[in-house]
N, C-alpha and C positions, 0 to 999 in steps of 0.2 A: 400741803402739796398734793396734787391730784395726779393719779396715774392709772393705767389699765393693766390688769393681769389676765392672761388667758391660761386655762387649764387644758393640758394636752396629754394624750396617751391612748393606748389601745382601748377597745371596749372593755367595760367591767373592771377597770383598775381603781375605781372609786372617785372619779372626778365630780360627779353630782353630789356625792356625800360630802366631799370637801367644800363644794360650792355652798351647800346648805349650812355647813359649819361656819363658814366665813361670813355669810350674810345674816346668820342668826335666825333663820326661818327655814321651814321645809318648803322652799319654792320649787326646786327641781324634782321631777319624778325620780324615784329610786326603786329599783327592783333587782332581783338576783340575776335575771336573764340579761345577756349582753345587748348592747345597741339600743337602750331605752332612749337616750338623748339623740336627737337628730338635728335640731336647729341650734344656733347660738343663742344662749340665754344670758342676759346681763343682770347683775345685782350690785347693790351698794354694800361693800364689805368693810369690816372693821377688824383690825389686829393691832393691839396695843394702841399707840397714838397715830397709827396709820389709818386713813380712810381712803378707799380706792374702789374702782370699778373692777369687778371680777366677771369673766366670761366663761360660762360652761360650754363645752363643745362636744360634738359627736366623737365617738371612738374612731381612731385612725385605722383604716383597713386598706389593704392593697386590692384594687378592683378597677374595672373599666371606668373611664371618666363619665360615660353616659348612664351607668347604672345608678341605682339609688344610693348605694354606699359610696360610689365615686362622687356623686353630687354632694353627699354629706361631707366627704373629705375636702372638697373644694370650699365649703363653708368654713371648715376648721382652718384651712390654709389662709383664707381671707382674714380670719380673726387673729392669726399669728402675725400677719403683716401690720395689723392695726394696733397691736399690743405694745406696751413698753417693757413688760417682763413676761417670761414664759415659766409656768410651773409644769415641769414634765413629770408625769406620774408613771410608776411601774408597780406591779403587784409582786411583792417579794415572795409570796407563797408560790407563785408560778415561776419565779426566777426570771432572769433576763432572756427574752425570747428573740428570735430572728426579727420579728416585727418591731420589737423595741429598738433594736439596733438600726433597722431601716429608717424608722421615723426619728430617731435621735440624730441621724445624719441630716434629715430635712430641717430639724429644729436648729442645728448648728449653722446651717447655711443662711438662716434668717438674720443672723447677725445681731440678735437681741440677747440681753442678759437672761440666763437660764438658771432656775433653781430646781434641782433634781430631788423629787420626793419618792422615797422607797416606801410606798403605802402598804397598809395592812401589816405593819411591823410591830404588832403588839408583843410586849415582853422581850426578854433577852434573846430568845430564839430568832425572833423577827429581826433584831438588831444584827445578829450574826449573818443572817441571810442577805441583809441589805448591802454587805460589802461587795457582792458580785456586781453591783451597779456601777462601781468605779470604772468598769470596762467600757461603759458607754461614752466616756470622754466628755461628760457634761459637768465635771467638777465633783466635789464631795457630796455623796448622797445624804439626805436627812432621813434617818429612820422615823417613820411617821404613821399615825393612825387617824384618818379623817373621821372614822366612826366614833372613836373614843376620845379624840382631842389630844392625843399624845404627840409631842413634837412641835406644838405651836410656838413655844418659846424659841426653839431653834430656827423655826421658819421666820419668826420676827427678826432675829439677829441676821439671818440671810438677807432679808429685805433692807435692813439698815445698812448692810454693806453695799447694796445697790443704790439706795437713796439715803445718804447720811442726813440726819435731821439737824438743821442749823436754825436756832431760834432767832427771830428778827422782829422788827416792828410790824412787818407784814403779817407774820404768824400771829402776833398779839391782836391785830385788827381782825384777822379771820376768826379768832376765838371770841372776840367781842361780838362779831356778827352772829356767831353760833349761839350766843347766850341771849340774843334778842328774840323778837316775836317769831312765831312759827310762820310758815308760808301759807297757812290756811286761808289768809286774806290776800295773798299775793296775786295781783292781777295777771302776773305772768305764769301762774300755775297752769300746767297744761290741761286741756279738756280731755278726759278719759273716754275713749270710744272702744267698745268691745265688738268684734266681728264674730258672729256666731251663725251656726247653720248645720245642715246635714253634711256628711262626708262628701268631698269632691264638688262642693258648691263653688269653689274657686276663691276661698278666703285669703289664702297666702298669695295667690296670683294678684288679687286685688290690692293688697297692701304693698306688694312689690311695685305695682304700677303707680300707686299713689306717691310713694317716696322716691321713685325713680331709680331704684337699684335692686339687684337680686339679693335682698337681705334675708329672705325666708326661703326655705327649701320647698320646691314645687316639683310636680311631675304627674304623669297619668295615673300613678298608683293612688287608690283611695286610702285615706287614713294616714297620710304622711306625718301631719302635725300631731304631736303628743303634748308637749309642754305648751302652756299659754305664754307666748312670747310677746313682750312689750317692745315697741319701737317708737322713739321720740321723733317728732317731725314738726315742721312749721308750714302752715297753710296761710298765705297772704298775711303774715304777721301774727297769726294766731297759733300759739304753741299747742300741740296735740300729742297725746300718747295713744297709739293704736295697739290693741291687744288682739293677736291672732290666737285662735282657740282650736282645739281638736273637734272634728266633726262629731255631732251628737246623733247616735242611732237610737232606735227603740230600745228600751231597757231590756226587753226579752231577748234581743239579739246580742246584747253585750255579755259575753261569757268570760273573756280573759280579764284577769286582775288588772293588767296594765291599761287596758282600754277604760276600765272603770275609774282608775286613777286619773287618766287623761280627761275624761268627761267631768269628773269632780273638779279638776283644775280649771276647766272652762267655765263651770258654774260659779266658781270663786271669782273669776274675771268679771262675770256679769254683776256680782254683788258689789264690786268696787268700781264699776264703770258709772259714768253719768248718762251716757247715751249708748244704746245697744243697737247695732245694725243686724237685723235678721236677714241673712243673705240667702235668697232663693235661687234655684236653678230654673231659668225661664222655660225650659222644656218640660219640667215636671213641678210646677209651683203648688204651694199649699197642700202638701201631704199631711197626714195625721201627725207626724213627728214635728213638723213646723208649728202646728198648733200647740203641741206639748211644750215646745221651747218658748212660744209666746206666753203661755201661762206662767212660766218661770220668770220671764221679764216683767210681767204685770205684778206678780207676787212680790218681786224684789223692788218694785216701784221705780224702774228705770224708764227714761225717755226712749221711745222707739222710732226707728226709721227702717223701712223695708227696702232692701236693695234687691233688684231682680237682675241677677247676673246672666251672662251669655245671651243678652237680648239680641245681639247681632244674628243669632240663629233663628229667631222667630219674628224679627222686625217687619218682615213682609206680609205677615198674616193680618188681614184686615180685622179690626175690632178686638185684637188680642189684649191691648192695654186696658181698654174700657171694661172688658169682662173681668180682668184681674182686679181693677178698682172696685167693681161691684162685689166680687168675691171677698175682697178685703173688708168692705163695709159690713158684710154679713158675718165674717169669721173673727174679725178683730174688734168686737163690740166693746171690750173692756179698755181698749186703748184706741178708741175711735178717732178717726181723722189722721192717723199716722201717715206721714209722707211716704209715697211709693215712688222709687226712682229706678227706671230701667237703665241698665249700664252694661258695659263689657270690661271686665278686668284685663282682658287680653289686649284689646286695642285702645282702651282708655276712654271710650265714649261714656258720658254720664258720670264719671268719677268726681269731677269738680262739683256737679250738682248734688252728689251724695254728701260730700263734706259740708257744703253750704246748708243742706237740710239738717245735718247733725248739729251744726252751730245754732241754727234757729230753734231746733228742738230743745237744746240745752237751755236757751233763754226762756222758753215756755215752761220748762221743768222747774226753773228757779223763780218763776213769777210770783209776785205778791200782790194781793188786792186789798184795798183799804176796807176797814170795817163798815164805813158808811156806804160804800158801793155794794157790799155784800148784803146789807140789810135792806137797801132799796131793791135789790134783786129779790130778796125773800118776800117782801111785800107784794111784788109783782107776780111771783109764781103762786102765792097763796090766793091772790085775787083771781088769777086765771084758772087755777085748779087746786082748790083746798083739799087737805087730806080727808080721808073717810072717817066716819064716826065709828066708835067701838062701844057696843052695848048702850047705844043712845048718847054717848058722850064723845064729843068731837076732840080729836087730837090737836093739841095746841103747839105750834111752832112759833116761839117768841123772839128769838135772837140768834144771829149767826156771826161767825168770825172765822178768819183763816188762822190756824194755830201754827202752821209751819209751811215751808216750801220744800222742793227737792224730794219727792213730788208734792204738788199742791195738796194740802190737807185742811179740810174745813170742818168746823163743828157747829151743830145746830142745837140750841137749848130749847126745852119745852116740857110738856107733860104728856104722859102715856106714850112716850116714844117707842117703848118696847113693843107696842102693837102696830107700829107703822109697817105697812106691807112692803115687801121687797120691790114690788113694781113701782111704788111711789118713791122709794129711795133711788131707783134707777132713773126715774123722771127728774129728780133733783140733780143727780150727777150729770145727766145729759144737758140739763138746762145750765148748770154751772159751766160746763165745757163750751156750750154755744155762746153764752152771754159774755164770758170773759176770755174767749178765744184761746182755749187750752187743748188744741188737737194733739194727738200722738203722745200723750202722757197719762199715766194712771192718775186717777183722782181718788183721794181718800176722804170719806165722809163719816164723822163720828156723831152719834145722836146722844145727847146728854140730858137726862131728866133733872129737873130742879131738885136741889138738895133739901129744900124745905117741903116736907110732906103736907103741910097745911097751907101751902101757897094757894092763893085764890085763883081758880081756873078762869 
């Protein structure tokens, strides 16, 4: 049985800690300061024989609707409406506060099953303090500790009261399916696309425009996004998982621990993505930090698409796009040929072309070339431009093959390859890219000397 649980409560009551406990991973950012979580973050949770979706939310605070905290609260209220069960958390150390009472009323009005968790109730003292939570009118409080895992058995029993487990043939068939092959070869597995860039480049606005709803928190303030939030979506029948990430500033400017955690979370999203969209601000493209982000993408071996956001602000400038393409050819040499898409996340222009470019880039990233084709290529490049001689002995390139894809990785076998100049290696990579049509993806090239030291040269 599948259902959705939303975690609700004031800031700093331990929602993200419980989220991480339920999903079994440190996905949500956790810090002592309140208000770390801003967007809704979903994860696949497990508790006993229950598998369900859990939603971490921003701490509920009373404020004007147009303020940042007001927009954060609106995100939480949307999550409440979409949930099947509400876990309402309070901090027993702080006691029941007026804010707890105010938002308990909001939760009761939702008409959803509510499980009240008196969090941070470690030991007997915490259990005694949890009794005050009866006054919220949300049922019996469960003394709980998300940090130490205390109270999970009681939480499981509370869920069983909401969703009694009834074994049936359908349950057995679901178990049979679970024991089958993994979805690693599933054609319906979503394409993972991470959107990265400097703060205020418009990443969250772009994703909201793509999916057609205000799923992610946006606003004029720079650095709103902290957690890397994943959103599942379907584009013309193609399942896609979009990852919104925190804006990445120069390392020297990052002073707060929380921002460091947010950037680390964004870098992790890059590692698990298949395609990375580097989102630039059209008014200030290709700053030094963009190049630093590009180096990370290349190092991790991800396919690259460059999105130039806010293009509507500069579209009337003659020759602007051509100059940007020329700059890209010069600056993105390690991922040469990456598609550059002008767009506006605000009005939606260019967004469809961006996703089409991502799908094409993923195909190139996964491309395989036959060994016969590669060796015919090798014969041609050697005839056109043979490698230089070292101490009177010419370097021999004898054989080539593709050892893997995602990204394309080729190996060349020969003798004295440790003396091959870097310039010639770049020549080989550029030729591979051009011959086999591999734009916008990093290419790995391994040089392997013959294992037989007495092999005839």
